[in-house]
Each structure stands twice: as C-alpha cells, then as structure tokens.
N, CA, C and O atoms as a DFTB+ gen file, in Angstrom:
712 C
 N C O
     1  1     -24.144      46.085     -23.482
     2  2     -25.268      45.990     -24.374
     3  2     -26.555      45.901     -23.563
     4  3     -26.637      45.136     -22.602
     5  1     -27.535      46.663     -23.941
     6  2     -28.832      46.618     -23.278
     7  2     -29.791      45.846     -24.170
     8  3     -30.020      46.243     -25.312
     9  1     -30.363      44.740     -23.666
    10  2     -31.296      43.980     -24.501
    11  2     -32.571      44.771     -24.755
    12  3     -32.900      45.681     -23.994
    13  1     -33.286      44.432     -25.815
    14  2     -34.536      45.150     -26.115
    15  2     -35.623      44.814     -25.083
    16  3     -35.516      43.820     -24.366
    17  1     -36.649      45.636     -25.015
    18  2     -37.767      45.327     -24.115
    19  2     -38.416      43.993     -24.513
    20  3     -38.416      43.628     -25.688
    21  1     -38.964      43.276     -23.538
    22  2     -39.519      41.946     -23.806
    23  2     -40.641      41.980     -24.834
    24  3     -40.896      40.976     -25.500
    25  1     -41.312      43.114     -24.975
    26  2     -42.408      43.207     -25.953
    27  2     -41.907      43.184     -27.393
    28  3     -42.678      42.908     -28.313
    29  1     -40.617      43.472     -27.594
    30  2     -40.043      43.482     -28.943
    31  2     -39.384      42.160     -29.317
    32  3     -38.986      41.977     -30.467
    33  1     -39.262      41.246     -28.378
    34  2     -38.505      40.014     -28.634
    35  2     -39.164      39.151     -29.709
    36  3     -38.473      38.683     -30.615
    37  1     -40.467      38.929     -29.639
    38  2     -41.135      38.084     -30.637
    39  2     -40.937      38.600     -32.065
    40  3     -40.549      37.816     -32.931
    41  1     -41.187      39.882     -32.348
    42  2     -40.965      40.342     -33.724
    43  2     -39.481      40.317     -34.124
    44  3     -39.155      40.059     -35.283
    45  1     -38.589      40.584     -33.168
    46  2     -37.157      40.535     -33.490
    47  2     -36.720      39.112     -33.830
    48  3     -35.924      38.913     -34.747
    49  1     -37.233      38.126     -33.102
    50  2     -36.906      36.727     -33.406
    51  2     -37.485      36.349     -34.776
    52  3     -36.831      35.643     -35.543
    53  1     -38.688      36.805     -35.087
    54  2     -39.283      36.522     -36.401
    55  2     -38.417      37.111     -37.514
    56  3     -38.194      36.457     -38.533
    57  1     -37.927      38.340     -37.328
    58  2     -37.020      38.951     -38.310
    59  2     -35.716      38.169     -38.407
    60  3     -35.172      37.981     -39.495
    61  1     -35.223      37.716     -37.261
    62  2     -33.973      36.953     -37.232
    63  2     -34.128      35.647     -38.023
    64  3     -33.244      35.284     -38.799
    65  1     -35.241      34.949     -37.827
    66  2     -35.494      33.697     -38.558
    67  2     -35.556      33.983     -40.059
    68  3     -35.033      33.204     -40.856
    69  1     -36.182      35.077     -40.448
    70  2     -36.222      35.464     -41.866
    71  2     -34.808      35.670     -42.395
    72  3     -34.482      35.202     -43.486
    73  1     -33.964      36.367     -41.633
    74  2     -32.577      36.600     -42.055
    75  2     -31.807      35.287     -42.184
    76  3     -31.019      35.120     -43.116
    77  1     -32.028      34.361     -41.263
    78  2     -31.364      33.050     -41.339
    79  2     -31.780      32.328     -42.611
    80  3     -30.948      31.714     -43.279
    81  1     -33.052      32.398     -42.949
    82  2     -33.542      31.726     -44.153
    83  2     -32.990      32.358     -45.431
    84  3     -33.035      31.736     -46.493
    85  1     -32.475      33.572     -45.345
    86  2     -31.911      34.254     -46.511
    87  2     -30.412      33.993     -46.680
    88  3     -29.809      34.486     -47.633
    89  1     -29.806      33.230     -45.775
    90  2     -28.354      33.019     -45.825
    91  2     -27.879      32.408     -47.136
    92  3     -26.796      32.747     -47.612
    93  1     -28.653      31.529     -47.720
    94  2     -28.217      30.868     -48.950
    95  2     -28.499      31.695     -50.197
    96  3     -28.066      31.332     -51.291
    97  1     -29.215      32.795     -50.046
    98  2     -29.464      33.676     -51.189
    99  2     -28.157      34.349     -51.596
   100  3     -27.320      34.655     -50.747
   101  1     -27.985      34.579     -52.906
   102  2     -26.755      35.241     -53.358
   103  2     -26.592      36.612     -52.691
   104  3     -27.552      37.363     -52.512
   105  1     -25.361      36.900     -52.337
   106  2     -25.065      38.177     -51.686
   107  2     -23.614      38.520     -51.966
   108  3     -22.799      37.637     -52.232
   109  1     -23.301      39.788     -51.907
   110  2     -21.918      40.209     -52.101
   111  2     -21.062      40.011     -50.860
   112  3     -19.838      40.125     -50.924
   113  1     -21.697      39.716     -49.733
   114  2     -20.977      39.529     -48.476
   115  2     -20.552      38.071     -48.345
   116  3     -21.359      37.175     -48.592
   117  1     -19.291      37.812     -47.960
   118  2     -18.841      36.420     -47.782
   119  2     -19.679      35.703     -46.721
   120  3     -20.140      36.316     -45.759
   121  1     -19.867      34.400     -46.913
   122  2     -20.699      33.612     -46.011
   123  2     -20.257      33.711     -44.545
   124  3     -21.120      33.872     -43.683
   125  1     -18.961      33.625     -44.214
   126  2     -18.596      33.738     -42.792
   127  2     -19.052      35.061     -42.158
   128  3     -19.461      35.082     -40.997
   129  1     -18.982      36.142     -42.903
   130  2     -19.435      37.423     -42.359
   131  2     -20.959      37.459     -42.209
   132  3     -21.473      38.051     -41.260
   133  1     -21.677      36.834     -43.132
   134  2     -23.137      36.769     -42.996
   135  2     -23.527      35.912     -41.794
   136  3     -24.478      36.228     -41.079
   137  1     -22.778      34.818     -41.575
   138  2     -23.015      33.999     -40.383
   139  2     -22.738      34.812     -39.125
   140  3     -23.465      34.708     -38.137
   141  1     -21.682      35.620     -39.166
   142  2     -21.348      36.473     -38.020
   143  2     -22.472      37.476     -37.762
   144  3     -22.824      37.739     -36.612
   145  1     -23.030      38.033     -38.832
   146  2     -24.140      38.987     -38.672
   147  2     -25.343      38.324     -38.017
   148  3     -25.949      38.884     -37.103
   149  1     -25.684      37.136     -38.485
   150  2     -26.841      36.419     -37.946
   151  2     -26.591      36.032     -36.487
   152  3     -27.474      36.174     -35.640
   153  1     -25.392      35.548     -36.204
   154  2     -25.052      35.155     -34.830
   155  2     -25.103      36.371     -33.904
   156  3     -25.669      36.306     -32.813
   157  1     -24.518      37.458     -34.341
   158  2     -24.517      38.672     -33.524
   159  2     -25.934      39.213     -33.329
   160  3     -26.275      39.705     -32.254
   161  1     -26.750      39.117     -34.369
   162  2     -28.130      39.609     -34.254
   163  2     -28.894      38.838     -33.179
   164  3     -29.650      39.425     -32.405
   165  1     -28.692      37.514     -33.135
   166  2     -29.373      36.738     -32.091
   167  2     -28.882      37.162     -30.705
   168  3     -29.679      37.343     -29.785
   169  1     -27.576      37.318     -30.568
   170  2     -27.025      37.694     -29.265
   171  2     -27.524      39.077     -28.829
   172  3     -27.693      39.324     -27.635
   173  1     -27.756      39.961     -29.773
   174  2     -28.255      41.303     -29.433
   175  2     -29.733      41.270     -29.022
   176  3     -30.177      42.113     -28.243
   177  1     -30.491      40.302     -29.540
   178  2     -31.885      40.164     -29.123
   179  2     -31.936      39.728     -27.661
   180  3     -32.771      40.204     -26.892
   181  1     -31.046      38.831     -27.289
   182  2     -30.913      38.396     -25.889
   183  2     -32.262      37.966     -25.315
   184  3     -32.739      38.563     -24.350
   185  1     -32.892      36.923     -25.906
   186  2     -34.264      36.584     -25.527
   187  2     -34.431      35.906     -24.163
   188  3     -35.546      35.849     -23.645
   189  1     -33.355      35.395     -23.577
   190  2     -33.479      34.648     -22.329
   191  2     -32.784      35.380     -21.184
   192  3     -31.917      36.225     -21.408
   193  1     -33.174      35.046     -19.964
   194  2     -32.513      35.623     -18.798
   195  2     -31.094      35.083     -18.656
   196  3     -30.193      35.808     -18.232
   197  1     -30.891      33.816     -19.008
   198  2     -29.585      33.183     -18.886
   199  2     -29.403      32.208     -20.043
   200  3     -30.379      31.656     -20.553
   201  1     -28.172      31.998     -20.454
   202  2     -27.874      31.003     -21.481
   203  2     -27.949      31.512     -22.902
   204  3     -27.973      30.708     -23.835
   205  1     -27.987      32.820     -23.103
   206  2     -28.082      33.354     -24.460
   207  2     -26.850      33.031     -25.306
   208  3     -26.975      32.729     -26.492
   209  1     -25.667      33.093     -24.706
   210  2     -24.440      32.789     -25.448
   211  2     -24.406      31.343     -25.904
   212  3     -24.127      31.055     -27.068
   213  1     -24.696      30.429     -24.975
   214  2     -24.715      29.005     -25.335
   215  2     -25.774      28.726     -26.389
   216  3     -25.527      27.994     -27.348
   217  1     -26.949      29.307     -26.211
   218  2     -28.030      29.097     -27.168
   219  2     -27.651      29.664     -28.534
   220  3     -27.904      29.039     -29.564
   221  1     -27.046      30.845     -28.538
   222  2     -26.624      31.457     -29.798
   223  2     -25.592      30.617     -30.530
   224  3     -25.651      30.482     -31.752
   225  1     -24.639      30.047     -29.783
   226  2     -23.628      29.201     -30.420
   227  2     -24.243      27.891     -30.913
   228  3     -23.859      27.384     -31.967
   229  1     -25.192      27.344     -30.161
   230  2     -25.895      26.140     -30.624
   231  2     -26.677      26.424     -31.901
   232  3     -26.664      25.620     -32.833
   233  1     -27.359      27.569     -31.944
   234  2     -28.102      27.934     -33.156
   235  2     -27.166      28.138     -34.342
   236  3     -27.475      27.730     -35.462
   237  1     -26.017      28.772     -34.092
   238  2     -25.022      28.943     -35.157
   239  2     -24.607      27.577     -35.700
   240  3     -24.513      27.385     -36.912
   241  1     -24.357      26.623     -34.786
   242  2     -23.947      25.292     -35.227
   243  2     -25.072      24.561     -35.949
   244  3     -24.811      23.829     -36.904
   245  1     -26.307      24.742     -35.518
   246  2     -27.440      24.159     -36.224
   247  2     -27.510      24.708     -37.649
   248  3     -27.725      23.957     -38.600
   249  1     -27.329      26.009     -37.789
   250  2     -27.334      26.629     -39.120
   251  2     -26.211      26.049     -39.975
   252  3     -26.428      25.683     -41.130
   253  1     -25.010      25.967     -39.404
   254  2     -23.864      25.431     -40.152
   255  2     -24.114      23.994     -40.603
   256  3     -23.869      23.654     -41.761
   257  1     -24.598      23.157     -39.698
   258  2     -24.832      21.748     -40.035
   259  2     -25.912      21.624     -41.099
   260  3     -25.789      20.811     -42.015
   261  1     -26.962      22.417     -40.989
   262  2     -28.023      22.369     -42.004
   263  2     -27.528      22.860     -43.364
   264  3     -28.084      22.494     -44.399
   265  1     -26.484      23.687     -43.358
   266  2     -25.904      24.156     -44.619
   267  2     -24.847      23.182     -45.144
   268  3     -24.281      23.395     -46.216
   269  1     -24.582      22.118     -44.387
   270  2     -23.617      21.114     -44.840
   271  2     -22.206      21.323     -44.318
   272  3     -21.282      20.661     -44.790
   273  1     -22.009      22.210     -43.371
   274  2     -20.694      22.478     -42.795
   275  2     -20.587      21.810     -41.425
   276  3     -21.600      21.542     -40.780
   277  1     -19.365      21.546     -40.986
   278  2     -19.218      21.054     -39.611
   279  2     -19.469      22.196     -38.623
   280  3     -19.358      23.368     -38.985
   281  1     -19.804      21.857     -37.390
   282  2     -20.050      22.913     -36.397
   283  2     -18.775      23.697     -36.078
   284  3     -17.660      23.214     -36.274
   285  1     -18.972      24.901     -35.589
   286  2     -17.867      25.769     -35.160
   287  2     -17.767      25.664     -33.644
   288  3     -18.647      26.132     -32.923
   289  1     -16.703      25.054     -33.173
   290  2     -16.525      24.898     -31.731
   291  2     -15.591      26.008     -31.255
   292  3     -14.461      26.128     -31.730
   293  1     -16.072      26.812     -30.318
   294  2     -15.265      27.876     -29.723
   295  2     -14.804      27.361     -28.359
   296  3     -15.605      27.224     -27.434
   297  1     -13.517      27.080     -28.245
   298  2     -12.968      26.522     -27.014
   299  2     -12.748      27.617     -25.972
   300  3     -12.701      28.803     -26.298
   301  1     -12.614      27.200     -24.716
   302  2     -12.433      28.154     -23.613
   303  2     -11.243      29.067     -23.830
   304  3     -11.310      30.255     -23.514
   305  1     -10.149      28.528     -24.367
   306  2      -8.961      29.360     -24.551
   307  2      -9.141      30.408     -25.648
   308  3      -8.283      31.276     -25.809
   309  1     -10.239      30.345     -26.405
   310  2     -10.535      31.334     -27.443
   311  2     -11.614      32.318     -26.989
   312  3     -12.064      33.151     -27.775
   313  1     -12.028      32.224     -25.727
   314  2     -13.122      33.040     -25.217
   315  2     -12.850      34.536     -25.367
   316  3     -13.734      35.284     -25.783
   317  1     -11.647      34.977     -25.037
   318  2     -11.359      36.414     -25.123
   319  2     -11.407      36.888     -26.577
   320  3     -11.899      37.983     -26.850
   321  1     -10.899      36.077     -27.513
   322  2     -10.984      36.430     -28.938
   323  2     -12.443      36.485     -29.386
   324  3     -12.838      37.371     -30.144
   325  1     -13.237      35.527     -28.909
   326  2     -14.660      35.487     -29.263
   327  2     -15.366      36.745     -28.751
   328  3     -16.112      37.386     -29.492
   329  1     -15.131      37.093     -27.495
   330  2     -15.792      38.274     -26.920
   331  2     -15.329      39.558     -27.603
   332  3     -16.126      40.470     -27.822
   333  1     -14.043      39.630     -27.939
   334  2     -13.531      40.800     -28.659
   335  2     -14.184      40.901     -30.046
   336  3     -14.572      41.986     -30.479
   337  1     -14.298      39.769     -30.728
   338  2     -14.944      39.757     -32.047
   339  2     -16.424      40.133     -31.925
   340  3     -16.976      40.797     -32.802
   341  1     -17.061      39.703     -30.830
   342  2     -18.475      40.045     -30.625
   343  2     -18.633      41.548     -30.394
   344  3     -19.584      42.155     -30.887
   345  1     -17.697      42.153     -29.641
   346  2     -17.752      43.613     -29.427
   347  2     -17.611      44.358     -30.756
   348  3     -18.303      45.345     -31.007
   349  1     -16.703      43.867     -31.596
   350  2     -16.513      44.500     -32.905
   351  2     -17.757      44.312     -33.772
   352  3     -18.141      45.215     -34.515
   353  1     -18.380      43.150     -33.677
   354  2     -19.612      42.909     -34.431
   355  2     -20.730      43.821     -33.929
   356  3     -21.543      44.307     -34.716
   357  1     -20.767      44.050     -32.612
   358  2     -21.758      44.981     -32.060
   359  2     -21.595      46.370     -32.669
   360  3     -22.568      47.108     -32.821
   361  1     -20.354      46.721     -33.017
   362  2     -20.072      48.024     -33.615
   363  2     -20.204      48.008     -35.144
   364  3     -19.952      49.021     -35.797
   365  1     -20.600      46.850     -35.722
   366  2     -20.809      46.779     -37.168
   367  2     -19.671      46.174     -37.959
   368  3     -19.766      46.078     -39.183
   369  1     -18.583      45.758     -37.297
   370  2     -17.450      45.132     -37.986
   371  2     -17.565      43.620     -37.801
   372  3     -17.193      43.086     -36.756
   373  1     -18.087      42.931     -38.829
   374  2     -18.340      41.493     -38.726
   375  2     -17.168      40.644     -39.197
   376  3     -17.220      39.417     -39.103
   377  1     -16.124      41.268     -39.696
   378  2     -14.958      40.532     -40.198
   379  2     -14.300      39.637     -39.160
   380  3     -14.113      38.449     -39.424
   381  1     -13.933      40.166     -37.968
   382  2     -13.279      39.308     -36.973
   383  2     -14.145      38.124     -36.527
   384  3     -13.628      37.023     -36.342
   385  1     -15.446      38.335     -36.354
   386  2     -16.318      37.225     -35.965
   387  2     -16.448      36.230     -37.112
   388  3     -16.480      35.021     -36.882
   389  1     -16.523      36.727     -38.341
   390  2     -16.571      35.842     -39.504
   391  2     -15.313      35.001     -39.608
   392  3     -15.375      33.809     -39.911
   393  1     -14.161      35.631     -39.354
   394  2     -12.896      34.890     -39.389
   395  2     -12.858      33.835     -38.290
   396  3     -12.427      32.705     -38.523
   397  1     -13.306      34.200     -37.098
   398  2     -13.321      33.247     -35.991
   399  2     -14.217      32.051     -36.331
   400  3     -13.845      30.908     -36.068
   401  1     -15.374      32.303     -36.902
   402  2     -16.284      31.218     -37.291
   403  2     -15.635      30.351     -38.373
   404  3     -15.660      29.123     -38.286
   405  1     -15.059      30.988     -39.383
   406  2     -14.440      30.235     -40.480
   407  2     -13.292      29.374     -39.976
   408  3     -13.163      28.215     -40.372
   409  1     -12.457      29.932     -39.102
   410  2     -11.337      29.145     -38.547
   411  2     -11.834      28.003     -37.673
   412  3     -11.271      26.908     -37.708
   413  1     -12.882      28.243     -36.890
   414  2     -13.421      27.186     -36.031
   415  2     -13.985      26.045     -36.883
   416  3     -13.807      24.875     -36.543
   417  1     -14.656      26.374     -37.974
   418  2     -15.202      25.351     -38.862
   419  2     -14.060      24.571     -39.511
   420  3     -14.096      23.342     -39.564
   421  1     -13.054      25.283     -40.002
   422  2     -11.913      24.628     -40.646
   423  2     -11.158      23.744     -39.663
   424  3     -10.817      22.607     -39.987
   425  1     -10.894      24.258     -38.461
   426  2     -10.201      23.462     -37.449
   427  2     -10.997      22.210     -37.106
   428  3     -10.428      21.126     -36.975
   429  1     -12.298      22.354     -36.961
   430  2     -13.156      21.215     -36.655
   431  2     -13.114      20.197     -37.786
   432  3     -13.109      18.990     -37.548
   433  1     -13.086      20.690     -39.005
   434  2     -13.006      19.807     -40.168
   435  2     -11.728      18.985     -40.117
   436  3     -11.762      17.772     -40.321
   437  1     -10.588      19.643     -39.844
   438  2      -9.304      18.949     -39.805
   439  2      -9.176      18.013     -38.600
   440  3      -8.602      16.930     -38.717
   441  1      -9.705      18.423     -37.450
   442  2      -9.523      17.628     -36.237
   443  2     -10.454      16.434     -36.167
   444  3     -10.055      15.373     -35.687
   445  1     -11.693      16.581     -36.638
   446  2     -12.682      15.543     -36.408
   447  2     -13.223      14.902     -37.680
   448  3     -13.342      13.678     -37.748
   449  1     -13.549      15.698     -38.677
   450  2     -14.257      15.167     -39.832
   451  2     -13.312      14.443     -40.791
   452  3     -13.580      13.301     -41.165
   453  1     -12.222      15.077     -41.194
   454  2     -11.314      14.460     -42.171
   455  2     -10.765      13.129     -41.663
   456  3     -10.801      12.151     -42.409
   457  1     -10.259      13.042     -40.431
   458  2      -9.759      11.740     -39.985
   459  2     -10.850      10.668     -39.919
   460  3     -10.575       9.492     -40.159
   461  1     -12.061      11.057     -39.601
   462  2     -13.140      10.079     -39.477
   463  2     -13.531       9.479     -40.822
   464  3     -13.938       8.319     -40.878
   465  1     -13.416      10.237     -41.896
   466  2     -13.838       9.739     -43.206
   467  2     -12.668       9.318     -44.086
   468  3     -12.874       8.686     -45.123
   469  1     -11.449       9.655     -43.691
   470  2     -10.309       9.427     -44.564
   471  2      -9.862       7.974     -44.596
   472  3      -9.399       7.503     -45.635
   473  1      -9.985       7.260     -43.504
   474  2      -9.443       5.909     -43.461
   475  2      -7.969       5.959     -43.110
   476  3      -7.343       7.012     -43.229
   477  1      -7.404       4.843     -42.682
   478  2      -6.042       4.852     -42.148
   479  2      -4.942       5.058     -43.181
   480  3      -3.835       5.453     -42.815
   481  1      -5.211       4.804     -44.461
   482  2      -4.155       4.908     -45.463
   483  2      -4.235       6.171     -46.305
   484  3      -3.318       6.450     -47.077
   485  1      -5.281       6.920     -46.177
   486  2      -5.475       8.101     -47.019
   487  2      -4.620       9.264     -46.548
   488  3      -4.469       9.488     -45.348
   489  1      -4.067       9.996     -47.491
   490  2      -3.237      11.158     -47.169
   491  2      -4.126      12.337     -46.799
   492  3      -5.039      12.702     -47.539
   493  1      -3.842      12.925     -45.640
   494  2      -4.595      14.064     -45.139
   495  2      -3.609      15.079     -44.569
   496  3      -2.459      14.723     -44.308
   497  1      -4.019      16.328     -44.368
   498  2      -3.124      17.326     -43.766
   499  2      -2.692      16.901     -42.362
   500  3      -3.434      16.225     -41.649
   501  1      -1.490      17.306     -41.980
   502  2      -0.961      16.940     -40.666
   503  2      -1.869      17.400     -39.534
   504  3      -1.934      16.753     -38.489
   505  1      -2.572      18.515     -39.734
   506  2      -3.487      18.999     -38.690
   507  2      -4.580      17.989     -38.399
   508  3      -5.127      17.968     -37.297
   509  1      -4.907      17.146     -39.378
   510  2      -5.928      16.123     -39.176
   511  2      -5.404      14.933     -38.392
   512  3      -6.182      14.137     -37.867
   513  1      -4.095      14.814     -38.314
   514  2      -3.486      13.646     -37.665
   515  2      -2.951      13.941     -36.274
   516  3      -2.669      13.018     -35.509
   517  1      -2.810      15.206     -35.941
   518  2      -2.295      15.576     -34.627
   519  2      -3.406      15.442     -33.597
   520  3      -4.494      15.993     -33.767
   521  1      -3.123      14.708     -32.530
   522  2      -4.108      14.581     -31.461
   523  2      -3.457      14.042     -30.199
   524  3      -2.300      13.620     -30.214
   525  1      -4.198      14.059     -29.124
   526  2      -3.669      13.606     -27.836
   527  2      -3.479      12.097     -27.799
   528  3      -2.605      11.598     -27.090
   529  1      -4.300      11.359     -28.566
   530  2      -4.182       9.900     -28.541
   531  2      -2.822       9.436     -29.054
   532  3      -2.207       8.539     -28.478
   533  1      -2.356      10.055     -30.142
   534  2      -1.064       9.615     -30.661
   535  2       0.097      10.406     -30.068
   536  3       1.259      10.066     -30.294
   537  1      -0.210      11.459     -29.312
   538  2       0.831      12.196     -28.600
   539  2       1.612      13.191     -29.438
   540  3       2.663      13.661     -29.002
   541  1       1.132      13.524     -30.626
   542  2       1.872      14.430     -31.499
   543  2       1.082      15.694     -31.790
   544  3      -0.115      15.648     -32.071
   545  1       1.775      16.823     -31.719
   546  2       1.183      18.085     -32.145
   547  2       1.442      18.269     -33.637
   548  3       2.212      17.517     -34.233
   549  1       0.812      19.248     -34.225
   550  2       1.043      19.546     -35.644
   551  2       2.505      19.913     -35.860
   552  3       3.109      19.499     -36.849
   553  1       3.073      20.681     -34.948
   554  2       4.476      21.107     -35.079
   555  2       5.412      19.906     -35.034
   556  3       6.356      19.821     -35.819
   557  1       5.150      18.965     -34.104
   558  2       5.991      17.768     -33.991
   559  2       5.919      16.936     -35.273
   560  3       6.941      16.446     -35.754
   561  1       4.726      16.777     -35.821
   562  2       4.586      16.015     -37.063
   563  2       5.265      16.724     -38.233
   564  3       5.903      16.083     -39.069
   565  1       5.126      18.051     -38.289
   566  2       5.766      18.814     -39.364
   567  2       7.287      18.695     -39.267
   568  3       7.967      18.521     -40.279
   569  1       7.816      18.790     -38.049
   570  2       9.269      18.644     -37.862
   571  2       9.732      17.253     -38.271
   572  3      10.771      17.115     -38.917
   573  1       8.977      16.221     -37.904
   574  2       9.341      14.853     -38.279
   575  2       9.298      14.680     -39.793
   576  3      10.149      13.996     -40.362
   577  1       8.314      15.293     -40.451
   578  2       8.229      15.216     -41.914
   579  2       9.404      15.953     -42.554
   580  3      10.012      15.454     -43.501
   581  1       9.723      17.141     -42.037
   582  2      10.849      17.908     -42.575
   583  2      12.165      17.156     -42.436
   584  3      13.029      17.238     -43.308
   585  1      12.314      16.426     -41.342
   586  2      13.551      15.666     -41.092
   587  2      13.559      14.315     -41.797
   588  3      14.564      13.606     -41.758
   589  1      12.461      13.952     -42.436
   590  2      12.381      12.686     -43.137
   591  2      12.102      11.496     -42.232
   592  3      12.234      10.351     -42.664
   593  1      11.727      11.740     -41.006
   594  2      11.445      10.643     -40.068
   595  2      10.010      10.139     -40.188
   596  3       9.728       8.974     -39.906
   597  1       9.118      11.010     -40.600
   598  2       7.718      10.642     -40.818
   599  2       7.484      10.582     -42.321
   600  3       7.805      11.525     -43.044
   601  1       6.923       9.467     -42.789
   602  2       6.569       9.389     -44.201
   603  2       5.487      10.416     -44.462
   604  3       4.424      10.392     -43.842
   605  1       5.770      11.321     -45.387
   606  2       4.828      12.381     -45.727
   607  2       5.208      12.939     -47.081
   608  3       6.327      12.744     -47.557
   609  1       4.277      13.629     -47.691
   610  2       4.581      14.298     -48.951
   611  2       3.918      15.659     -48.970
   612  3       2.901      15.897     -48.319
   613  1       4.524      16.535     -49.733
   614  2       3.977      17.891     -49.822
   615  2       2.929      17.955     -50.925
   616  3       3.099      17.392     -52.007
   617  1       1.858      18.646     -50.625
   618  2       0.814      18.858     -51.626
   619  2       1.263      19.981     -52.554
   620  3       2.250      20.658     -52.265
   621  1       0.560      20.189     -53.656
   622  2       0.935      21.281     -54.569
   623  2       0.950      22.657     -53.898
   624  3       1.688      23.542     -54.331
   625  1       0.147      22.847     -52.851
   626  2       0.146      24.153     -52.175
   627  2       1.193      24.228     -51.062
   628  3       1.263      25.230     -50.350
   629  1       2.011      23.177     -50.903
   630  2       3.109      23.208     -49.936
   631  2       2.780      22.644     -48.566
   632  3       3.643      22.631     -47.688
   633  1       1.561      22.180     -48.362
   634  2       1.181      21.606     -47.065
   635  2       1.623      20.147     -47.008
   636  3       1.546      19.425     -48.002
   637  1       2.084      19.727     -45.840
   638  2       2.474      18.339     -45.649
   639  2       1.236      17.466     -45.506
   640  3       0.275      17.827     -44.828
   641  1       1.280      16.290     -46.170
   642  2       0.218      15.296     -46.074
   643  2       0.825      13.985     -45.596
   644  3       1.929      13.621     -46.002
   645  1       0.117      13.293     -44.753
   646  2       0.553      11.984     -44.286
   647  2      -0.697      11.155     -44.029
   648  3      -1.810      11.603     -44.306
   649  1      -0.520       9.952     -43.503
   650  2      -1.660       9.083     -43.222
   651  2      -1.603       8.608     -41.776
   652  3      -0.561       8.691     -41.124
   653  1      -2.723       8.113     -41.287
   654  2      -2.763       7.572     -39.930
   655  2      -1.794       6.398     -39.820
   656  3      -1.097       6.257     -38.815
   657  1      -1.751       5.562     -40.846
   658  2      -0.821       4.420     -40.824
   659  2       0.622       4.887     -40.697
   660  3       1.391       4.312     -39.927
   661  1       1.000       5.929     -41.446
   662  2       2.377       6.420     -41.400
   663  2       2.698       7.047     -40.049
   664  3       3.815       6.904     -39.552
   665  1       1.733       7.740     -39.450
   666  2       1.947       8.326     -38.122
   667  2       2.097       7.211     -37.085
   668  3       2.953       7.293     -36.204
   669  1       1.268       6.172     -37.189
   670  2       1.394       5.032     -36.270
   671  2       2.756       4.364     -36.422
   672  3       3.387       3.997     -35.431
   673  1       3.203       4.207     -37.660
   674  2       4.518       3.622     -37.924
   675  2       5.620       4.486     -37.317
   676  3       6.546       3.966     -36.695
   677  1       5.524       5.793     -37.496
   678  2       6.503       6.719     -36.909
   679  2       6.494       6.635     -35.387
   680  3       7.555       6.601     -34.763
   681  1       5.313       6.601     -34.786
   682  2       5.205       6.512     -33.327
   683  2       5.839       5.221     -32.817
   684  3       6.561       5.236     -31.821
   685  1       5.573       4.104     -33.495
   686  2       6.129       2.818     -33.068
   687  2       7.654       2.809     -33.172
   688  3       8.330       2.244     -32.312
   689  1       8.200       3.431     -34.220
   690  2       9.663       3.498     -34.367
   691  2      10.265       4.472     -33.359
   692  3      11.330       4.206     -32.803
   693  1       9.604       5.574     -33.123
   694  2      10.123       6.602     -32.217
   695  2      10.202       6.098     -30.783
   696  3      11.162       6.385     -30.067
   697  1       9.200       5.353     -30.372
   698  2       9.146       4.899     -28.985
   699  2       9.571       3.437     -28.807
   700  3       9.372       2.842     -27.748
   701  1      10.157       2.876     -29.861
   702  2      10.620       1.491     -29.791
   703  2      11.834       1.388     -28.875
   704  3      12.763       2.190     -28.964
   705  1      11.812       0.414     -28.015
   706  2      12.947       0.198     -27.112
   707  2      13.656      -1.091     -27.545
   708  3      13.034      -2.135     -27.743
   709  1      14.953      -0.978     -27.681
   710  2      15.739      -2.156     -28.080
   711  2      16.156      -2.972     -26.894
   712  3      16.823      -3.995     -27.053
C-alpha cells in the first residue's frame, strides 16, 4: 500500500472523522463491517511515519468504548489473521475484518467484562470463567460439566453456564489431597 501524499492527509483525516461520526446513523451495513471500513480507512491514510497500526487499533477501541462496547484486543497470535483481513479490506471486502473485530469484542466481553460484573455466584458462560488463575481452559471446564464433575447448567441455546463459586469448588475438589 502506498500512503497518500502528505498534502492530502489533513482533508483525508477530516473525511475520516466525518465517517466515524456517521457510524451510529442507520445503515444497511452491519456495524462490525462499518467499523472495519472506518478502521481500514484510517490505516490507508497512514498519517504517521511509524505507529499507524497501533494508533489505528487504539482509535478503533476508542470508537468502540464511546459506543458502549468493550475494546477489541487483537493478540499477537492473531496477527496473521488481522493482516490477512486488512489485505481483504484493502481490496473492498470488509467482512473478514468485521468478523475479526466482532469476535475480539465478544471474546473480550467474556474474558474480562462478564466476570468482573457477574459476581461469584452468578451463572455465566464457561468462556467467562476460563483463565490462567484458576488453571482451566474452556475445553477443560466443558468436559468437567459434561461429566457432571463441575456444577453447571445448559442455557436454552445449549451453552454451558456455571459460576465462579462452582469453578472454585470444582478446583478445590479436583486438587484435594487426602
């Protein structure tokens, strides 16, 4: 990608800010794809000599937070997917970048936001309870629930729900030494 000449950056940024302000306006395009368009547009302007990617992701997260969503964290192990989605967005296909943003927001919601507001006894999806502190992955918790070792219940859509208290109880029983 070749960035625009420096003389065009100011008007391009002004247009970009206008587009960001239009995100909440009704549109036939799904919000994740519109976010992908705005994010890609900033990256194509490339206003700085260095740090455009980090700045673009920070701006995306600022937009998300101001819209009431959790930030989208793109981890290092997702870098190749992110770059591939950005190439597709450069070609006009915003679906993969929109999906990546939507999944990052959802994952962030399950990993950080839901457990923080749920309290220890509230039933939440297993993805919200899996973490390094308790030593359990989502798969391990799902297997324990399927085997009846972890207190959990299925939601109407078939997802397993449990609580922090029940996971702590399972951990204490699992690692109990007689």
